[in-house]
C-alpha positions as CSV (number, residue, x, y, z in Angstrom):
1,M,-0.8,-8.2,125.0
2,I,2.8,-7.9,126.2
3,D,2.5,-4.1,125.8
4,S,-0.6,-4.0,128.0
5,I,1.1,-6.2,130.7
6,L,4.2,-3.9,130.8
7,S,2.1,-0.7,130.8
8,Q,0.0,-1.9,133.7
9,A,3.1,-3.1,135.6
10,T,5.0,0.2,135.0
11,A,2.0,2.3,136.1
12,Q,1.9,0.2,139.3
13,A,5.7,0.7,139.7
14,V,5.6,4.5,139.5
15,K,2.7,4.6,141.9
16,E,4.4,2.6,144.5
17,L,7.9,4.1,144.0
18,Y,7.0,7.7,143.5
19,G,3.3,8.1,144.5
20,L,2.4,9.0,140.9
21,D,-1.0,8.0,139.5
22,Y,0.1,7.8,135.8
23,P,-2.5,6.3,133.4
24,A,-1.4,2.9,132.1
25,D,-2.8,3.7,128.6
26,K,-0.4,6.6,128.3
27,I,2.6,4.3,128.8
28,V,3.3,2.8,125.4
29,P,6.2,0.3,125.2
30,Q,8.2,0.3,121.9
31,T,10.0,-2.5,120.3
32,T,13.7,-2.2,121.4
33,K,16.0,-1.0,118.7
34,K,18.1,-3.8,117.2
35,E,21.4,-2.4,118.3
36,F,20.4,-2.8,122.0
37,E,19.6,-5.8,124.1
38,G,16.0,-6.3,125.0
39,N,12.5,-6.8,123.5
40,E,10.5,-3.8,124.7
41,T,11.6,-0.3,125.7
42,I,9.9,2.1,128.1
43,V,10.7,5.8,128.1
44,V,11.0,7.1,131.7
45,F,11.2,10.8,131.1
46,P,7.5,11.4,132.0
47,F,8.2,10.1,135.5
48,L,11.2,12.3,136.4
49,K,9.2,15.1,138.1
50,A,7.8,12.5,140.5
51,S,11.0,10.6,141.0
52,H,13.2,13.7,141.5
53,K,16.1,11.6,140.1
54,A,18.2,11.4,137.0
55,P,16.8,9.4,134.0
56,A,19.2,6.5,134.4
57,A,18.5,6.2,138.2
58,T,14.7,6.3,137.6
59,A,14.9,3.6,134.9
60,Q,17.1,1.5,137.2
61,E,14.5,1.6,140.0
62,I,11.6,0.9,137.7
63,G,13.5,-2.0,136.1
64,D,14.3,-3.5,139.6
65,Y,10.6,-3.3,140.5
66,L,9.5,-5.0,137.2
67,V,11.9,-7.9,137.6
68,E,10.6,-8.5,141.2
69,H,6.9,-8.0,140.5
70,C,6.2,-8.8,136.8
71,D,6.4,-12.4,135.8
72,A,7.0,-11.5,132.1
73,V,10.2,-9.6,132.8
74,E,13.5,-11.6,133.0
75,K,16.1,-8.8,133.1
76,F,16.7,-5.2,131.8
77,N,19.3,-2.7,130.9
78,V,19.3,1.1,131.0
79,I,20.5,3.5,128.3
80,Q,20.0,6.9,129.9
81,G,16.2,7.4,130.1
82,F,15.4,4.3,128.2
83,L,14.5,1.1,130.0
84,N,15.2,-1.9,127.7
85,I,13.3,-5.0,129.0
86,T,14.0,-8.6,128.1
87,I,11.0,-10.9,128.4
88,R,11.3,-14.4,129.9
89,P,11.5,-17.2,127.3
90,A,8.6,-19.2,128.9
91,F,6.5,-16.1,128.6
92,W,7.0,-16.0,124.8
93,T,6.0,-19.6,124.4
94,G,2.9,-18.9,126.5
95,L,2.0,-16.0,124.2
96,L,2.5,-18.2,121.1
97,N,0.2,-20.8,122.6
98,Q,-2.4,-18.1,123.4
99,V,-2.4,-16.8,119.8
100,A,-2.4,-20.3,118.4
101,D,-5.2,-21.6,120.6
102,T,-7.5,-18.6,120.5
103,P,-10.2,-19.0,117.8
104,D,-10.3,-15.9,115.6
105,Y,-7.4,-14.3,117.4
106,G,-7.4,-10.6,116.7
107,F,-11.1,-10.4,116.1
108,T,-13.7,-8.9,118.5
109,A,-16.9,-10.9,118.8
110,V,-20.1,-9.3,117.6
111,T,-22.9,-9.3,120.2
112,D,-26.5,-8.2,120.3
113,D,-25.3,-5.0,121.9
114,S,-22.8,-4.2,119.1
115,Q,-23.2,-1.0,117.2
116,L,-24.4,-1.2,113.6
117,V,-22.4,0.3,110.9
118,M,-23.7,0.6,107.3
119,I,-21.1,0.8,104.5
120,E,-22.0,2.0,101.1
121,Y,-19.8,1.1,98.2
122,S,-19.8,0.4,94.5
123,S,-22.5,2.9,93.4
124,P,-22.4,2.1,89.7
125,N,-24.2,3.8,86.9
126,T,-26.3,1.6,84.6
127,N,-24.9,3.1,81.5
128,K,-21.5,1.3,81.5
129,P,-19.7,-1.7,82.9
130,L,-17.7,-1.6,86.1
131,H,-14.1,-0.3,85.5
132,L,-10.8,-0.1,87.3
133,G,-12.1,2.9,89.4
134,H,-15.0,0.8,90.5
135,V,-12.6,-2.1,91.4
136,R,-10.8,0.1,93.9
137,N,-14.1,1.3,95.4
138,N,-15.5,-2.2,95.7
139,L,-12.3,-3.7,97.2
140,L,-12.0,-0.9,99.7
141,G,-15.6,-1.1,100.7
142,Y,-15.7,-4.8,101.0
143,S,-12.4,-5.0,102.9
144,L,-13.6,-2.3,105.2
145,S,-16.8,-4.2,105.9
146,R,-14.8,-7.2,107.0
147,I,-12.5,-5.1,109.1
148,M,-15.3,-3.3,110.9
149,H,-17.0,-6.7,111.6
150,A,-13.6,-7.9,113.0
151,C,-13.7,-4.9,115.3
152,G,-17.0,-6.0,116.8
153,Y,-19.5,-4.0,114.7
154,K,-22.6,-5.4,113.1
155,V,-22.2,-4.5,109.5
156,V,-24.7,-3.9,106.7
157,K,-23.2,-3.6,103.2
158,T,-25.2,-1.5,100.8
159,N,-25.0,-0.4,97.2
160,I,-26.9,2.5,95.6
161,V,-27.4,1.9,91.9
162,N,-27.6,5.1,89.8
163,D,-30.2,3.7,87.4
164,R,-31.8,7.0,86.3
165,G,-30.6,10.3,84.9
166,I,-29.3,11.9,81.8
167,H,-26.4,9.5,81.4
168,I,-28.8,6.6,81.3
169,C,-30.9,8.3,78.7
170,K,-27.9,8.8,76.5
171,S,-27.3,5.1,76.3
172,M,-31.0,4.4,75.8
173,L,-31.3,7.0,73.0
174,A,-28.2,5.7,71.2
175,W,-29.5,2.1,71.4
176,L,-32.8,3.3,69.8
177,K,-31.0,5.2,67.0
178,W,-28.2,2.8,66.2
179,G,-28.7,-0.4,68.1
180,N,-30.8,-2.3,65.5
181,G,-32.4,-4.3,68.3
182,A,-29.2,-5.7,69.6
183,T,-29.4,-7.7,72.8
184,P,-26.8,-9.5,75.0
185,E,-28.0,-12.8,73.4
186,S,-27.8,-11.6,69.8
187,T,-24.3,-10.0,70.3
188,G,-22.8,-12.5,72.8
189,K,-21.9,-9.5,75.0
190,K,-22.4,-9.1,78.7
191,G,-25.3,-6.6,79.2
192,D,-23.3,-4.0,80.9
193,H,-20.7,-4.0,78.2
194,L,-23.4,-3.8,75.5
195,I,-25.0,-0.7,77.1
196,G,-21.6,0.8,77.7
197,D,-20.9,0.7,74.0
198,Y,-24.0,2.8,73.3
199,Y,-22.9,5.4,75.9
200,V,-19.7,5.7,73.9
201,E,-21.7,5.8,70.7
202,F,-23.8,8.7,71.9
203,D,-20.8,10.7,72.9
204,K,-19.2,10.1,69.4
205,H,-22.3,11.4,67.6
206,Y,-22.8,14.2,70.0
207,K,-19.2,15.5,69.5
208,A,-19.6,15.2,65.8
209,E,-22.9,17.2,65.9
210,V,-21.3,19.9,68.1
211,K,-18.3,20.1,65.7
212,Q,-20.6,20.4,62.7
213,L,-22.7,23.2,64.3
214,M,-19.5,25.1,65.2
215,A,-18.3,24.9,61.6
216,E,-21.6,25.6,59.8
217,R,-23.0,28.3,62.1
218,G,-19.8,29.9,63.5
219,L,-20.8,29.0,67.0
220,T,-18.6,28.7,70.1
221,Q,-18.5,25.2,71.6
222,E,-20.7,26.2,74.5
223,E,-23.3,27.7,72.0
224,A,-23.1,24.6,69.8
225,E,-23.7,22.3,72.8
226,K,-26.8,24.3,73.8
227,Q,-28.2,23.8,70.3
228,S,-27.5,20.1,70.0
229,T,-30.6,18.3,69.0
230,L,-29.2,15.0,70.2
231,M,-28.7,16.3,73.7
232,A,-32.2,17.9,73.6
233,E,-33.6,14.5,72.8
234,A,-31.8,12.9,75.7
235,R,-33.2,15.6,78.1
236,E,-36.7,15.1,76.7
237,M,-36.3,11.3,77.3
238,L,-35.4,12.0,80.9
239,R,-38.4,14.3,81.3
240,K,-40.6,11.6,79.9
241,W,-39.1,9.0,82.2
242,E,-39.8,11.2,85.3
243,E,-43.4,11.6,84.1
244,G,-43.7,7.8,83.9
245,D,-44.0,7.5,80.1
246,A,-44.8,3.8,79.4
247,E,-42.5,3.4,76.4
248,V,-39.5,5.1,77.9
249,R,-40.0,3.2,81.2
250,Q,-40.3,-0.2,79.3
251,L,-37.1,0.5,77.4
252,W,-35.3,1.6,80.6
253,S,-36.4,-1.5,82.5
254,M,-35.2,-3.9,79.7
255,M,-31.8,-2.3,79.3
256,N,-31.3,-2.0,83.1
257,E,-32.0,-5.7,83.5
258,W,-29.2,-6.5,81.0
259,V,-26.9,-4.3,83.0
260,Y,-27.8,-5.8,86.4
261,A,-27.1,-9.3,85.1
262,G,-23.7,-8.1,84.0
263,F,-22.9,-6.4,87.3
264,D,-23.9,-9.5,89.2
265,E,-21.4,-11.6,87.3
266,T,-18.6,-9.1,87.8
267,Y,-19.3,-8.8,91.6
268,R,-19.3,-12.6,91.9
269,R,-15.9,-12.9,90.1
270,L,-14.5,-10.0,92.2
271,G,-15.7,-11.7,95.4
272,V,-17.8,-8.9,96.8
273,D,-21.5,-8.8,97.7
274,F,-24.1,-6.6,99.4
275,D,-26.8,-7.1,102.0
276,K,-29.1,-4.5,100.6
277,I,-29.2,-2.7,97.2
278,Y,-31.0,0.6,96.8
279,Y,-32.0,2.1,93.4
280,E,-32.0,5.8,92.7
281,S,-35.2,5.3,90.7
282,N,-36.8,4.4,94.1
283,T,-35.1,6.9,96.3
284,Y,-35.1,10.1,94.3
285,L,-38.8,10.7,94.9
286,E,-38.2,10.5,98.6
287,G,-35.5,13.1,98.2
288,K,-37.7,15.4,96.2
289,E,-40.3,15.1,98.9
290,K,-37.8,16.1,101.6
291,V,-36.6,19.0,99.4
292,M,-40.1,20.3,99.0
293,E,-40.6,20.0,102.8
294,G,-37.5,22.1,103.3
295,L,-38.7,24.7,100.8
296,E,-42.0,25.0,102.6
297,K,-40.1,25.5,105.9
298,G,-38.0,28.2,104.4
299,L,-34.8,26.1,104.6
300,F,-34.4,26.4,100.8
301,Y,-35.5,28.9,98.1
302,R,-36.8,28.8,94.6
303,K,-35.4,30.8,91.7
304,E,-37.4,32.5,89.0
305,D,-36.9,29.6,86.6
306,G,-38.5,27.2,89.1
307,S,-35.3,25.6,90.3
308,V,-34.8,24.9,94.0
309,W,-31.6,25.8,95.8
310,A,-30.0,25.8,99.3
311,D,-28.0,28.8,100.5
312,L,-25.0,27.4,102.3
313,T,-23.0,30.6,102.4
314,P,-23.5,31.0,106.2
315,D,-21.7,27.6,106.5
316,G,-18.8,28.8,104.4
317,L,-19.9,27.1,101.2
318,D,-22.0,28.3,98.3
319,H,-25.5,27.9,96.8
320,K,-26.4,24.3,96.0
321,L,-28.9,23.2,93.3
322,L,-31.4,20.6,94.6
323,L,-34.1,20.5,91.9
324,R,-33.7,21.7,88.3
325,S,-36.0,24.2,86.7
326,D,-37.9,21.3,84.9
327,G,-38.4,19.6,88.3
328,T,-35.9,16.8,87.7
329,S,-33.6,15.7,90.4
330,V,-29.8,15.9,90.9
331,Y,-27.5,13.5,92.8
332,M,-27.9,15.4,96.0
333,T,-31.7,14.9,95.9
334,Q,-31.2,11.2,95.5
335,D,-28.7,11.0,98.3
336,I,-31.1,12.7,100.7
337,G,-33.9,10.2,99.8
338,T,-31.5,7.2,100.1
339,A,-30.3,8.4,103.5
340,K,-33.9,8.7,104.7
341,L,-34.8,5.2,103.6
342,R,-31.7,3.6,105.1
343,Y,-32.4,5.0,108.5
344,Q,-35.9,3.8,108.2
345,D,-34.8,0.3,107.3
346,Y,-31.9,-0.1,109.9
347,P,-31.0,1.2,113.4
348,I,-27.7,2.7,112.0
349,D,-25.1,3.9,114.5
350,K,-22.5,4.8,112.0
351,M,-22.9,5.5,108.2
352,I,-19.8,5.3,106.0
353,Y,-19.9,6.3,102.3
354,V,-17.0,4.9,100.3
355,V,-16.7,7.4,97.5
356,G,-13.8,9.0,95.7
357,N,-12.2,12.2,96.8
358,E,-13.6,14.2,93.8
359,Q,-16.9,14.1,95.8
360,N,-15.5,15.6,99.0
361,Y,-17.5,18.8,98.5
362,H,-20.7,16.8,97.8
363,F,-20.5,15.0,101.1
364,Q,-19.8,18.3,103.0
365,V,-23.0,19.6,101.5
366,L,-25.0,16.4,102.1
367,S,-24.0,16.4,105.8
368,L,-25.2,20.0,106.2
369,L,-28.4,19.4,104.3
370,L,-29.4,16.3,106.2
371,D,-28.7,18.2,109.4
372,K,-30.9,21.2,108.3
373,L,-33.7,18.8,107.3
374,G,-33.7,17.5,110.9
375,F,-31.9,14.2,110.6
376,K,-29.8,14.1,113.8
377,W,-27.3,11.8,112.2
378,G,-26.5,14.2,109.3
379,K,-23.4,15.7,110.9
380,D,-22.0,12.3,111.9
381,L,-21.9,10.7,108.4
382,I,-18.4,9.5,107.4
383,H,-17.1,10.0,103.9
384,F,-14.4,7.4,103.4
385,S,-12.7,9.5,100.7
386,Y,-10.2,7.7,98.6
387,G,-7.8,8.7,95.8
388,M,-8.1,7.9,92.1
389,V,-6.6,4.9,90.5
390,E,-4.9,5.2,87.1
391,L,-2.9,3.0,84.8
392,P,0.8,3.7,83.8
393,E,-0.7,5.1,80.5
394,G,-2.7,7.7,82.4
395,K,-6.3,8.6,83.1
396,M,-9.3,6.7,81.8
397,K,-12.5,8.3,80.2
398,S,-15.8,6.4,80.1
399,R,-17.3,8.6,77.3
400,E,-14.4,7.9,75.0
401,G,-14.3,4.2,75.8
402,T,-10.7,4.3,77.2
403,V,-11.6,2.8,80.6
404,V,-10.2,-0.6,81.7
405,D,-13.2,-2.8,82.3
406,A,-13.2,-4.8,85.5
407,D,-13.9,-8.0,83.6
408,D,-11.0,-7.5,81.2
409,L,-8.7,-6.6,84.1
410,M,-9.6,-9.8,86.0
411,D,-9.1,-11.9,82.8
412,E,-5.7,-10.2,82.3
413,M,-4.6,-10.9,85.9
414,I,-5.6,-14.5,85.8
415,G,-3.9,-14.9,82.4
416,T,-0.7,-13.4,83.8
417,A,-0.9,-15.8,86.7
418,R,-1.2,-18.7,84.3
419,Q,1.8,-17.6,82.2
420,M,4.0,-17.3,85.3
421,S,2.8,-20.6,86.6
422,D,3.6,-22.3,83.3
423,E,7.1,-20.8,83.5
424,R,7.6,-22.1,87.0
425,E,5.9,-25.5,86.4
426,S,4.7,-25.2,90.0
427,L,1.1,-26.5,89.6
428,R,1.8,-29.4,87.2
429,D,0.7,-32.0,89.9
430,L,-2.8,-30.5,90.3
431,S,-5.9,-31.4,88.4
432,E,-7.1,-28.9,85.8
433,A,-9.9,-27.7,88.0
434,E,-7.6,-27.3,91.0
435,R,-5.1,-25.5,88.9
436,E,-7.6,-23.1,87.5
437,D,-8.9,-22.3,91.0
438,V,-5.3,-21.6,92.2
439,L,-4.7,-19.3,89.2
440,R,-7.9,-17.4,90.0
441,M,-6.8,-17.0,93.6
442,I,-3.3,-15.8,92.5
443,G,-4.6,-13.4,89.8
444,L,-7.3,-11.8,91.9
445,G,-5.1,-11.8,95.0
446,A,-2.5,-9.9,93.2
447,L,-5.1,-7.3,92.0
448,K,-6.7,-6.9,95.5
449,Y,-3.5,-6.7,97.4
450,F,-1.8,-4.2,95.1
451,I,-4.8,-1.9,95.3
452,L,-5.4,-2.3,99.1
453,K,-1.8,-1.9,100.2
454,V,-1.9,1.8,99.2
455,D,-3.1,4.3,101.7
456,P,-6.7,4.8,100.5
457,R,-6.4,8.6,100.6
458,K,-3.7,8.6,98.0
459,N,-4.0,8.5,94.2
460,M,-2.3,5.4,92.9
461,T,-1.1,3.8,89.6
462,F,-2.0,0.2,89.1
463,N,0.6,-1.8,87.3
464,P,-0.6,-5.3,86.5
465,K,2.9,-6.7,85.9
466,E,4.3,-5.4,89.2
467,S,1.3,-6.6,91.1
468,I,1.7,-10.3,90.3
469,D,5.4,-10.7,91.1
470,F,6.1,-13.6,93.5
471,N,8.8,-11.5,95.3
472,G,8.4,-8.3,97.1
473,N,5.3,-6.5,98.5
474,T,2.7,-8.4,96.5
475,G,-0.3,-10.6,97.0
476,P,1.4,-13.7,95.4
477,F,4.3,-13.3,97.9
478,L,1.9,-13.6,100.8
479,Q,0.1,-16.5,99.2
480,Y,3.4,-18.3,98.4
481,T,4.5,-17.8,102.1
482,Y,1.2,-19.4,103.3
483,A,1.5,-22.3,100.8
484,R,5.2,-22.8,101.9
485,I,4.0,-23.1,105.5
486,Q,1.3,-25.7,104.5
487,S,3.9,-27.7,102.7
488,I,6.2,-27.8,105.8
489,L,3.2,-28.9,107.9
490,R,2.3,-31.7,105.4
491,K,5.8,-33.1,105.6
492,S,6.0,-33.0,109.4
493,Q,5.7,-36.3,111.4
494,D,5.3,-34.5,114.7
495,D,2.2,-34.2,116.8
496,I,2.4,-30.4,117.2
497,D,-0.2,-30.0,119.9
498,A,0.9,-33.0,122.1
499,A,4.5,-32.0,122.7
500,D,5.7,-29.8,125.6
501,I,7.4,-26.6,124.3
502,S,7.4,-24.7,127.6
503,T,11.2,-25.3,128.1
504,V,12.1,-23.9,124.7
505,A,14.0,-20.5,124.8
506,P,13.1,-18.7,121.6
507,N,15.9,-17.1,119.7
508,D,15.7,-13.4,118.6
509,K,14.0,-14.1,115.2
510,E,11.5,-16.4,116.9
511,V,10.7,-13.7,119.4
512,A,10.4,-11.1,116.7
513,L,7.8,-13.4,114.9
514,I,5.8,-13.9,118.1
515,Q,5.8,-10.1,118.6
516,R,4.5,-9.7,115.1
517,L,1.7,-12.2,115.8
518,I,0.7,-10.4,119.0
519,D,0.5,-7.1,117.1
520,F,-2.3,-8.5,114.9
521,T,-5.0,-7.4,117.5
522,T,-3.9,-3.8,117.6
523,T,-3.4,-3.7,113.9
524,V,-7.0,-4.8,113.3
525,A,-8.3,-2.2,115.8
526,D,-6.2,0.5,114.2
527,A,-7.4,-0.4,110.7
528,G,-11.0,-0.1,111.9
529,K,-10.3,3.2,113.7
530,N,-8.6,4.7,110.7
531,Y,-10.7,3.0,108.0
532,S,-7.6,1.7,106.4
533,P,-7.2,-1.8,104.8
534,A,-3.6,-0.6,104.0
535,L,-2.7,-1.1,107.7
536,I,-3.7,-4.8,107.4
537,A,-1.8,-5.2,104.1
538,N,1.4,-3.7,105.5
539,Y,1.2,-5.7,108.6
540,V,0.8,-9.1,106.9
541,Y,3.6,-8.3,104.4
542,E,6.0,-7.6,107.3
543,L,4.9,-10.8,109.0
544,A,5.4,-12.9,105.9
545,K,8.8,-11.2,105.2
546,E,9.9,-11.9,108.8
547,F,8.9,-15.6,108.5
548,N,10.7,-16.1,105.2
549,Q,13.9,-14.6,106.8
550,F,13.5,-17.0,109.7
551,Y,12.9,-19.9,107.4
552,H,16.1,-19.0,105.5
553,D,18.2,-18.8,108.7
554,Y,16.9,-21.8,110.7
555,S,15.9,-25.3,109.9
556,I,12.4,-26.5,110.9
557,L,11.9,-30.1,109.8
558,R,15.6,-31.0,110.1
559,E,16.0,-29.5,113.6
560,E,17.2,-32.5,115.8
561,D,15.9,-31.2,119.2
562,T,12.3,-32.4,119.2
563,A,11.0,-29.6,121.5
564,V,12.6,-26.9,119.4
565,R,11.4,-28.6,116.2
566,V,7.8,-28.7,117.4
567,F,8.0,-25.2,118.7
568,R,9.1,-24.0,115.3
569,L,6.3,-26.0,113.6
570,K,3.7,-24.5,115.9
571,L,5.2,-21.0,115.2
572,A,5.0,-21.6,111.5
573,R,1.5,-22.9,111.7
574,T,0.4,-19.9,113.7
575,V,2.0,-17.5,111.2
576,G,0.1,-19.3,108.5
577,Q,-3.2,-18.9,110.4
578,I,-2.6,-15.2,110.9
579,I,-1.6,-14.7,107.3
580,K,-4.9,-16.4,106.2
581,R,-6.9,-14.3,108.7
582,A,-5.3,-11.1,107.7
583,V,-5.7,-11.5,103.9
584,W,-9.3,-12.6,104.5
585,L,-9.8,-9.1,105.8
586,L,-8.6,-7.9,102.4
587,G,-11.0,-10.2,100.6
588,M,-8.2,-12.5,99.4
589,E,-7.9,-16.2,99.4
590,V,-4.8,-18.3,100.0
591,P,-4.1,-21.6,98.1
592,E,-2.8,-24.6,100.0
593,R,-0.4,-25.3,97.2
594,M,1.4,-23.0,94.7
């Protein structure tokens, strides 16, 4: 806001002073360095060719013009080619009022003409529960959906459930062999956890069989794996599934329903949702149809074993399998079919896939294949590629049962919040229901913030203990700052909105806070442009840190000057509003008391 005003005024200055038509959007004021007087700094070096004067003289002339013609500018000083501008106190209070009084400040309204962006995230397999890796995926996708909506896009949140394939058949086969009819009801386990156990069980028996074949027949591991009867049974089950075998389909349907019920509970606890869920079992046939069309048109080729491939070597890639020799589909086939259905269902302007960076090549290929198949939007798809998340102990492996389940992780986070709360005795005045709700907010807020504050492109290590600290760059620190502000407001006897604060001259820390508040608009826009919730997280942390320093240095409720006191109360309230709005973009909640 202030940047835009200064940019426009400076552009007008150089036009009138030097006859230079310099684009205002190319003039970017910077926050003045702390060792110099001023609020905003403009670099004048780009104007020297037109001014034909030294940097200091050019800055002096532009400064004089701004003082005379721009209401926001009170005074200035020049350090060589740097024009340091001091903003009028009344202008800062006006900006504070504007932020405070603008509903959904920082957000762009969605209209009938807004572009529609579809965001795919989660993409679980129905052979195991959601784990820590899925948590990062879901949190990134859901936060991105809120950020894009705040940037003025219509948003459709979608999920593709990988509910068919060899991995599903492994769990099904293991349940038939060793399950003894176990159900979620008979075992007391969530359905997704129960099925995940049988995926691990299959891998255990498969490895034992391979080891035995190697020992008894002197085979290499690769040879033993090819001769595994257990794996052959799983492949046969997949073939029967694709042929529509009634028994296999019935078993598949029953076990998937168990898993869906488990997923729904996890999503609800994590606080994420979807507008539309697609299932690979419905989309893969669409993909096979498009592949066969491509084969008929000569876009693809068939090998002697019957498998269908795409030659992507002219595009700098390699040959890509699209259909196996037995006619069964691969992930690429499913993604082609899903893309086709989505664009039939919605007038999508932008398609974003939230998928880990191990699939970078996959999406390069998908983009090319969609383009070759005649989908004009193929080249424009966006792969929001994010890094892996690990624990301090190292990598997780689903087959070996060494993953951290999302449900267990959430339980641990809430349990840690409860332990820390008991030590602080901070929630003893709340009812049991209120206390549990606050603990849920703290535990899940710690989890969400710790994951989202990291640049999504980077690998990260999630440390539960670090994430829930009430000090430092954590979710609970932000929540505590918000709760502190609400406590101040509850204790106040002033009518914040009725008092006149126009005569208040903000001090340096108050000006810095107002500048932070104003920056929220550009931060949201940048987060949408760069697909980065981390920009929101870093912004709100700096805002909360700045407020706490101000609160430490200056009294609010005990300030004797009524106008100053009310000004500080309004400033605090507005900081609280922006904190709440910012963490909402991260999918977090803030408690009124902590």
